[in-house]
C-alpha positions as CSV (number, residue, x, y, z in Angstrom):
1,M,0.0,0.0,0.0
2,T,2.9,2.4,0.9
3,K,4.4,1.9,-2.6
4,Y,1.2,2.8,-4.4
5,F,0.6,5.8,-2.1
6,F,4.1,7.0,-2.8
7,S,3.7,6.6,-6.6
8,F,0.4,8.6,-6.4
9,S,2.2,11.3,-4.4
10,V,4.9,11.7,-7.0
11,F,2.2,11.8,-9.7
12,L,0.3,14.5,-7.8
13,F,3.3,16.6,-7.2
14,A,4.3,16.3,-10.8
15,L,0.8,17.7,-11.7
16,V,1.3,20.6,-9.2
17,N,4.7,21.4,-10.9
18,A,3.0,21.3,-14.3
19,F,0.4,23.7,-13.0
20,W,3.1,26.1,-12.0
21,G,4.2,26.1,-15.6
22,V,7.2,24.8,-17.6
23,R,9.9,27.3,-16.9
24,A,13.5,27.5,-15.8
25,Y,13.7,26.7,-12.1
26,S,15.8,28.7,-9.6
27,Q,17.9,27.6,-6.7
28,E,15.0,28.5,-4.5
29,T,12.8,25.8,-6.0
30,P,13.4,22.5,-4.3
31,Q,14.8,19.7,-6.6
32,V,13.4,16.4,-5.5
33,F,15.2,13.2,-6.6
34,V,12.9,10.2,-6.1
35,G,13.1,6.4,-6.7
36,G,16.8,6.0,-6.9
37,R,19.3,4.1,-4.8
38,L,21.1,6.5,-2.5
39,I,24.7,5.6,-1.6
40,L,25.3,7.9,1.3
41,I,29.0,6.8,2.1
42,E,28.3,7.8,5.7
43,G,25.5,5.4,6.6
44,E,23.8,2.5,4.9
45,D,22.5,2.7,1.3
46,I,18.8,3.6,0.8
47,P,17.4,1.3,-2.0
48,N,14.4,3.5,-2.8
49,G,15.2,6.9,-1.5
50,I,14.4,10.6,-1.8
51,M,16.9,13.4,-1.8
52,I,15.8,17.1,-1.8
53,V,18.2,19.9,-2.8
54,Q,17.6,23.6,-2.4
55,N,19.9,26.6,-2.6
56,G,22.9,24.5,-3.3
57,K,22.5,22.2,-0.2
58,I,21.0,18.9,0.6
59,T,18.0,19.7,2.7
60,A,16.4,16.2,3.1
61,L,17.0,12.6,2.3
62,G,15.7,9.2,3.4
63,A,13.5,6.3,2.5
64,A,10.5,7.1,0.2
65,Q,7.9,6.9,3.0
66,E,9.9,9.1,5.4
67,V,10.3,12.3,3.4
68,S,7.6,14.8,2.6
69,L,7.6,16.3,-0.8
70,P,7.5,20.2,-0.9
71,V,5.3,22.3,-3.1
72,P,6.3,23.7,-5.5
73,S,9.2,21.5,-6.5
74,V,10.8,19.9,-9.5
75,I,10.5,16.1,-9.5
76,H,13.3,13.9,-11.0
77,N,12.3,10.3,-11.3
78,L,15.4,8.2,-10.9
79,A,13.9,4.7,-10.7
80,G,16.7,2.2,-11.6
81,R,19.4,4.8,-11.1
82,T,22.0,5.3,-8.4
83,I,22.8,8.6,-6.7
84,M,26.1,9.0,-4.8
85,P,28.3,12.0,-3.7
86,G,30.4,13.7,-6.4
87,F,33.8,12.3,-6.8
88,V,36.8,14.0,-5.3
89,D,40.0,13.9,-7.3
90,T,42.9,14.5,-4.9
91,H,45.5,15.0,-7.6
92,S,44.9,16.6,-11.0
93,H,46.6,18.8,-13.6
94,I,43.6,20.0,-15.5
95,G,43.5,23.6,-16.6
96,G,47.1,23.6,-17.8
97,G,48.4,25.2,-14.7
98,W,52.1,25.2,-13.7
99,A,53.9,27.0,-10.9
100,A,57.6,26.8,-10.2
101,D,60.3,27.4,-12.9
102,R,63.9,26.2,-13.2
103,S,65.4,28.8,-11.0
104,A,65.3,26.8,-7.8
105,P,64.2,23.4,-6.5
106,I,62.0,24.8,-3.7
107,Q,59.5,27.6,-4.6
108,P,56.7,27.8,-2.0
109,D,55.7,31.4,-3.1
110,V,54.4,30.5,-6.5
111,R,50.7,29.8,-6.9
112,V,49.1,27.5,-9.5
113,L,46.1,30.0,-9.1
114,D,48.0,32.3,-11.4
115,S,48.3,29.9,-14.3
116,I,45.1,27.9,-14.5
117,D,42.9,28.3,-17.6
118,A,39.4,28.0,-16.3
119,R,38.0,27.5,-19.8
120,N,40.3,24.5,-20.5
121,S,38.4,21.5,-21.8
122,G,39.7,19.4,-19.0
123,F,37.0,20.8,-16.7
124,Q,34.3,19.5,-19.0
125,R,35.9,16.1,-19.1
126,A,36.1,16.1,-15.3
127,Q,32.3,16.8,-15.2
128,A,31.7,13.9,-17.6
129,G,33.7,11.7,-15.2
130,G,31.6,12.6,-12.2
131,I,34.4,14.7,-10.6
132,T,32.9,17.6,-8.7
133,T,36.0,18.7,-6.7
134,A,39.7,18.4,-7.6
135,N,43.0,19.3,-6.1
136,V,44.7,21.0,-9.0
137,M,48.5,20.8,-8.7
138,P,51.6,22.1,-10.2
139,G,54.1,19.5,-11.5
140,S,56.4,17.2,-9.6
141,G,59.8,18.3,-11.1
142,H,60.7,20.3,-7.9
143,L,61.1,19.4,-4.3
144,L,58.4,22.0,-3.7
145,S,56.7,23.3,-6.9
146,G,54.1,25.7,-5.4
147,Q,50.7,26.0,-3.9
148,T,47.8,23.8,-5.1
149,L,44.1,24.8,-5.5
150,Y,41.0,22.9,-4.4
151,L,38.4,23.7,-7.1
152,K,34.8,22.9,-7.8
153,M,34.3,21.7,-11.3
154,R,31.6,24.4,-12.0
155,D,30.9,25.9,-15.4
156,A,33.3,28.8,-15.4
157,N,34.3,32.0,-17.2
158,T,37.2,32.7,-14.9
159,I,39.2,31.0,-12.2
160,N,37.1,32.9,-9.6
161,D,34.1,30.8,-10.6
162,L,35.9,27.6,-9.5
163,L,37.4,28.7,-6.2
164,I,36.4,27.3,-2.8
165,Y,36.7,29.6,0.3
166,D,37.1,28.7,3.9
167,K,35.1,30.2,6.8
168,E,37.6,33.1,7.0
169,G,37.1,33.9,3.3
170,E,40.5,32.5,2.3
171,I,41.0,30.5,-0.9
172,V,41.6,26.9,0.0
173,G,44.5,24.8,-1.3
174,G,47.6,22.9,-0.2
175,V,51.3,22.7,-1.1
176,K,52.9,20.3,-3.6
177,M,56.1,18.6,-2.8
178,A,58.0,15.7,-4.4
179,N,61.0,13.5,-4.1
180,G,62.6,10.6,-5.9
181,T,64.0,11.0,-9.5
182,N,61.8,13.9,-10.6
183,S,63.7,16.6,-8.8
184,I,67.2,15.1,-9.2
185,R,68.9,17.3,-11.9
186,Q,71.8,19.6,-12.4
187,A,72.4,22.5,-9.9
188,P,70.7,24.4,-8.5
189,F,68.6,21.2,-8.2
190,P,69.9,18.3,-6.0
191,G,71.9,15.5,-7.5
192,T,71.0,12.8,-5.0
193,R,68.1,11.7,-2.7
194,S,70.1,12.7,0.4
195,K,70.7,16.2,-0.9
196,S,67.1,16.5,-1.7
197,A,66.1,15.8,1.9
198,A,68.8,18.1,3.2
199,L,67.5,21.0,1.1
200,V,64.0,20.5,2.4
201,R,65.2,20.4,6.0
202,E,67.2,23.6,5.5
203,K,64.1,25.4,4.2
204,F,61.8,24.2,6.9
205,I,64.4,25.3,9.5
206,Q,64.4,28.8,7.9
207,A,60.6,28.8,8.2
208,Q,60.8,27.9,11.8
209,E,63.2,30.7,12.5
210,Y,60.9,33.1,10.5
211,L,57.9,32.2,12.7
212,K,60.0,32.5,15.8
213,K,61.0,36.1,14.9
214,I,57.4,37.0,14.3
215,E,56.4,35.5,17.7
216,L,59.1,37.3,19.6
217,A,58.3,40.6,17.9
218,G,54.8,40.6,19.5
219,D,53.1,43.9,18.9
220,D,56.4,45.7,18.1
221,K,56.1,46.1,14.3
222,S,59.7,47.3,14.1
223,K,60.9,43.9,15.1
224,I,58.8,41.9,12.6
225,P,61.0,40.5,9.8
226,P,60.3,41.6,6.2
227,R,57.5,39.7,4.6
228,D,58.8,36.6,2.9
229,L,56.2,34.9,0.7
230,A,58.1,31.6,0.6
231,L,58.7,31.3,4.3
232,E,55.2,32.6,5.0
233,T,53.8,29.6,3.0
234,L,56.0,27.1,4.8
235,G,54.9,28.8,8.0
236,D,51.3,27.9,7.1
237,V,52.5,24.3,6.6
238,L,54.3,24.2,9.9
239,Q,51.2,25.6,11.7
240,G,48.9,23.1,10.0
241,K,47.0,25.6,7.9
242,K,48.1,24.0,4.6
243,I,48.5,20.3,3.9
244,V,51.5,19.0,2.0
245,H,50.5,16.8,-1.0
246,H,53.7,14.8,-1.5
247,H,54.5,12.9,-4.7
248,T,56.5,9.8,-3.8
249,H,57.0,6.3,-5.3
250,R,59.7,4.1,-3.9
251,H,59.5,2.7,-0.4
252,D,62.6,4.4,0.7
253,D,61.3,7.8,-0.6
254,I,58.1,7.2,1.2
255,L,59.9,6.6,4.5
256,T,61.9,9.8,3.9
257,V,58.7,11.8,3.7
258,L,57.5,10.2,6.9
259,R,60.8,11.0,8.6
260,L,60.5,14.7,7.5
261,Q,56.9,14.8,8.6
262,K,57.7,13.5,12.0
263,E,60.6,16.0,12.4
264,F,58.7,19.1,11.4
265,Q,55.2,18.0,12.4
266,F,53.4,19.0,9.1
267,R,50.3,17.3,7.8
268,V,50.9,15.2,4.7
269,V,49.0,13.2,2.1
270,L,51.2,10.7,0.3
271,H,50.5,10.6,-3.4
272,H,51.1,7.7,-5.9
273,V,53.0,5.6,-3.3
274,S,53.7,2.9,-5.8
275,D,55.6,0.9,-3.1
276,A,53.0,1.4,-0.4
277,W,52.4,-2.4,-0.1
278,K,56.0,-2.7,1.1
279,V,55.7,-0.2,3.9
280,A,51.9,-0.2,4.7
281,K,52.5,-0.7,8.4
282,E,54.8,2.3,8.6
283,I,52.3,4.5,6.7
284,A,49.4,3.5,8.9
285,E,51.4,4.0,12.1
286,A,52.3,7.5,10.9
287,K,48.6,8.1,10.2
288,A,49.5,9.4,6.7
289,P,46.6,9.3,4.2
290,C,47.4,7.9,0.8
291,S,46.1,9.0,-2.6
292,L,46.5,6.2,-5.1
293,I,46.6,6.2,-8.9
294,Y,45.5,3.1,-10.8
295,I,46.8,2.6,-14.3
296,D,45.9,-0.3,-16.5
297,S,49.0,-0.5,-18.7
298,P,52.7,-1.0,-17.9
299,G,55.3,1.7,-18.4
300,G,56.2,5.0,-16.8
301,K,59.2,5.7,-14.6
302,L,61.6,3.1,-13.3
303,E,60.9,4.0,-9.6
304,A,57.3,3.0,-10.1
305,R,58.1,-0.4,-11.5
306,D,56.8,-2.2,-8.4
307,I,53.4,-0.5,-8.4
308,D,50.6,-3.0,-7.5
309,W,46.9,-2.9,-7.7
310,K,46.9,-4.5,-4.2
311,N,48.0,-1.2,-2.7
312,G,44.5,-0.1,-1.8
313,A,43.6,-3.5,-0.2
314,I,46.9,-3.7,1.8
315,L,46.7,-0.1,3.0
316,E,43.1,-0.6,4.0
317,K,43.9,-3.7,5.9
318,A,46.8,-1.9,7.7
319,G,44.4,0.9,8.8
320,A,45.5,3.7,6.5
321,S,43.1,6.1,4.8
322,V,42.9,5.6,1.0
323,A,41.7,7.9,-1.7
324,F,42.2,7.9,-5.5
325,H,43.3,10.4,-8.1
326,T,43.7,10.7,-11.8
327,D,46.9,12.7,-12.2
328,D,45.0,13.8,-15.3
329,W,46.2,13.3,-18.1
330,I,48.0,10.2,-16.7
331,T,44.5,8.8,-16.2
332,D,41.7,10.6,-18.0
333,S,39.2,12.3,-15.7
334,R,36.4,10.6,-17.6
335,L,37.6,7.2,-16.4
336,F,38.0,8.0,-12.7
337,L,35.2,5.8,-11.5
338,R,37.0,2.7,-12.6
339,S,39.9,3.4,-10.1
340,A,37.6,2.1,-7.4
341,A,36.7,-1.0,-9.4
342,F,40.4,-1.8,-10.0
343,A,41.0,-1.5,-6.3
344,V,38.1,-3.9,-5.4
345,R,39.2,-6.3,-8.1
346,A,42.5,-6.5,-6.2
347,G,41.0,-7.1,-2.8
348,M,39.9,-3.7,-1.4
349,S,36.4,-3.6,0.1
350,K,33.6,-2.1,-1.9
351,K,32.7,0.3,0.9
352,G,36.3,1.4,1.2
353,A,36.7,1.9,-2.5
354,L,33.6,4.0,-2.8
355,R,34.8,6.0,0.2
356,G,38.1,6.5,-1.6
357,L,36.3,8.2,-4.5
358,T,34.4,10.6,-2.2
359,L,34.8,11.1,1.6
360,A,38.4,10.0,2.0
361,G,39.4,12.5,-0.7
362,A,37.4,15.2,0.9
363,E,39.2,14.6,4.2
364,M,42.5,14.9,2.5
365,L,41.5,18.4,1.4
366,D,40.0,19.4,4.7
367,L,36.6,19.6,3.0
368,Q,34.8,16.7,4.7
369,D,32.3,19.1,6.4
370,R,31.1,20.2,3.0
371,I,31.5,17.4,0.5
372,G,32.2,13.7,0.2
373,S,28.9,12.2,1.4
374,L,25.2,12.6,1.0
375,K,24.3,14.3,4.2
376,L,21.9,17.0,5.4
377,G,23.5,20.4,5.1
378,K,26.3,19.4,2.8
379,D,26.9,20.9,-0.6
380,A,24.6,19.4,-3.3
381,D,27.5,17.8,-5.2
382,F,26.4,14.4,-6.6
383,V,26.4,12.1,-9.6
384,I,23.6,10.1,-11.1
385,L,24.7,6.7,-12.4
386,S,22.8,4.3,-14.7
387,G,23.6,1.4,-12.4
388,D,26.0,0.0,-9.8
389,P,29.1,2.2,-9.6
390,L,31.5,-0.7,-9.9
391,S,29.9,-2.3,-13.0
392,V,31.7,-1.9,-16.3
393,Y,28.4,-1.2,-17.9
394,T,27.5,1.7,-15.7
395,K,27.5,5.2,-17.2
396,I,27.6,8.6,-15.5
397,E,24.3,10.2,-16.6
398,Q,24.4,13.5,-14.7
399,T,26.8,15.5,-12.6
400,W,25.5,18.2,-10.2
401,I,27.5,20.8,-8.3
402,D,26.1,23.2,-5.7
403,G,22.6,22.1,-6.8
404,N,23.3,22.9,-10.5
405,K,23.4,20.3,-13.2
406,V,26.7,20.7,-15.0
407,F,26.7,17.5,-17.1
408,D,23.9,15.6,-18.7
409,R,24.7,12.7,-21.0
410,K,21.5,13.2,-22.9
411,N,22.7,16.6,-24.0
412,P,24.6,16.1,-27.3
413,Q,27.4,18.5,-26.3
414,D,27.9,16.9,-22.9
415,R,27.8,13.5,-24.4
416,L,30.6,14.5,-26.7
417,W,32.7,15.3,-23.7
418,A,32.0,11.9,-22.3
419,V,32.6,9.7,-25.3
420,G,35.1,11.7,-27.3
421,G,35.0,12.4,-31.0
422,Y,37.0,14.2,-33.6
423,K,38.8,17.1,-31.9
424,A,36.4,17.0,-29.0
425,G,39.1,17.5,-26.4
426,L,40.3,20.8,-27.8
427,P,39.0,24.0,-26.2
428,R,37.3,25.5,-29.3
429,E,37.1,22.7,-31.9
430,G,34.4,20.8,-29.9
431,E,32.0,23.7,-30.5
432,L,32.9,24.2,-34.2
433,C,33.2,20.7,-35.7
434,C,31.7,17.9,-33.8
435,F,27.9,18.2,-33.6
436,G,26.8,16.5,-36.8
437,K,24.3,13.7,-37.0
438,E,26.9,11.1,-36.3
439,N,27.4,12.4,-32.8
440,K,23.8,12.6,-31.8
């Protein structure tokens, strides 16, 4: 009886919406998603659920018989579909942004903010892949290559449209560091792994001294040292205001990062960690979260030769937090969902893998209070899937960010971003060449 009553209620509310007229809805009009399977991440799945979104936030969710439908509202019938939180890519290079140059191996003062093209086609590909938030990084050719940005994959005209701000109104992001072979080059870059670590220590000690001078100066402005943007950024790292996102592959390089982290007490996320399975116990004991990349073909750098799909399962068993990333273009943003499937295939739990696409990544960006799960009051960032998220047959049908639909596979232009096509990946060509009958 409850099922039939619910179906009649949906029909009735659809009639009410029709009475209000077919028109563009605003953020003030509640969006009601009914009949789909809700994967909450925090909490058990709801097989036949309702989620209500208004003003960019999730305002209600639960089983069909538990949620009252508002009037007026826009009803989305998602029978047979799956709704889950938008994906969080903890390590991406979309937007073409770079930071540090060849003048020095450690450059904390440079900001990837100043070099990202917000109209780059990579953002549309990310939307097609269900990615709603990404940590956009400079490259890994330096010991410290600059400041990263945590961005929402909104439709944008400028970089300002993508930014996320904290409660103090500051732009959120981290710091990108690396070790291993990437940064070993001719002077002024280090020539060995040991020299790499020594340079990092020297810079952090300078930052400690800089903070100490500011502390001792107190209210006496004449004693405050001249502003140093590089040391200021490292000071934020030492004070826990910015997280270090650290590229590292070999097990000995991983341990070097953990050694530096313990020495200087900064927060760190380990990225790539090809050899994580060799030192999973040490990683877990250090409480260092890991962001993994899954590739389905051999190749790449020599120091990543021992990479193993079992990394996720072994780290999970050891008690470490695991998320995934694309390193786009290394893995195309449109294929991000399969990272979790690869991890499950190699022994990771389904629950842990789906958390790795969402909430675990949000935690690594300090954004867990806003994104990463379907929960009352959180940002309305979610994806609508055609079926089970780990099925090879499942497609991402829609992507929503802040309560706005930014990708719809039924839209011919959006579908082109999802499936490719001649010149579809280029910023302008997709609009000029690719919308003939063959792409509809």
